[in-house]
C-alpha positions in Angstrom: -12.8 -6.1 -6.2 -16.3 -6.1 -4.9 -17.5 -5.9 -8.5 -15.6 -9.1 -9.4 -16.9 -11.0 -6.5 -20.5 -9.9 -7.3 -20.0 -10.8 -11.0 -18.7 -14.2 -10.0 -21.8 -14.8 -7.9 -24.1 -13.7 -10.7 -22.4 -16.1 -13.1 -22.7 -18.9 -10.7 -26.4 -18.1 -10.3 -26.8 -18.2 -14.1 -25.0 -21.5 -14.2 -27.3 -23.0 -11.6 -30.4 -21.7 -13.4 -29.2 -23.0 -16.7 -28.6 -26.4 -15.3 -32.0 -26.6 -13.7 -33.9 -25.3 -16.8 -32.2 -26.8 -19.7 -31.0 -30.2 -18.8 -28.4 -31.4 -21.3 -29.0 -30.2 -24.8 -26.0 -29.2 -26.9 -26.6 -25.4 -26.8 -27.0 -25.3 -23.0 -23.9 -27.4 -22.6 -21.9 -24.8 -24.6 -23.4 -21.9 -22.7 -22.7 -23.8 -19.4 -19.0 -24.3 -20.4 -18.8 -20.6 -21.3 -20.3 -19.5 -18.1 -18.0 -21.8 -16.1 -15.0 -20.4 -17.8 -16.3 -16.8 -17.2 -16.7 -17.7 -13.5 -13.2 -19.1 -13.4 -11.8 -16.0 -15.0 -13.6 -13.7 -12.6 -12.4 -15.7 -9.6 -8.8 -15.6 -10.9 -9.1 -11.8 -11.5 -10.5 -11.4 -8.0 -7.7 -13.3 -6.4 -5.1 -11.4 -8.4 -6.6 -8.1 -7.3 -6.8 -9.2 -3.7 -3.1 -10.0 -3.7 -2.3 -6.7 -5.5 -4.2 -4.8 -2.8 -2.4 -6.6 0.0 1.0 -5.8 -1.7 0.0 -2.1 -2.0 -1.1 -1.9 1.6 2.2 -3.4 2.7 4.1 -0.9 0.5 2.1 2.0 2.0 2.9 0.8 5.5 6.6 0.5 4.7 6.6 3.9 3.2 4.9 5.4 6.3 7.6 3.7 8.5 10.3 5.1 6.3 8.9 8.6 6.4 8.6 8.4 10.2 12.3 7.3 10.4 13.4 10.2 8.1 11.5 12.6 10.2 13.2 11.4 13.4 16.6 11.6 11.8 15.9 15.0 10.4 15.0 16.2 13.9 18.3 14.8 15.3 20.2 16.5 12.5 18.5 19.8 13.3 19.5 19.5 16.9 23.1 18.8 16.0 23.1 21.9 13.7 21.7 24.0 16.5 24.4 22.9 18.9 27.1 23.5 16.3 25.8 27.0 15.5 25.7 27.8 19.2 29.3 26.7 19.7 30.5 28.7 16.6 28.6 31.7 17.9 30.4 31.4 21.3 33.8 31.0 19.6 33.3 33.9 17.3 31.9 36.3 19.9 34.3 39.0 21.1 35.8 38.2 24.5 35.7 40.8 27.3 39.1 42.3 28.2 38.9 41.1 31.7 38.6 37.4 30.5 41.6 37.8 28.3 43.7 39.4 31.2 42.9 36.5 33.5 44.5 34.0 31.1 
């Protein structure tokens, strides 16, 4: 993007120099039109790239938020699995005879 901005500035400098040097002969008018169109194209490309970068930055930010949410949910799930495993372990463990006689 920096390249496009610099190129636009260079083209504008060439336009200004051409206008000062040549005046209004036919060849310089054609060159002037070409340079103005080139400048317009560079400016349009710069604006398009700027919007593209902003969209990509937004996309990256959203992806990061989603990854953080997934990480939190994964931690919650891990905690639930630990609790379930602990309960299953207690249920499957052999009961001492004294505990069974008391019931």
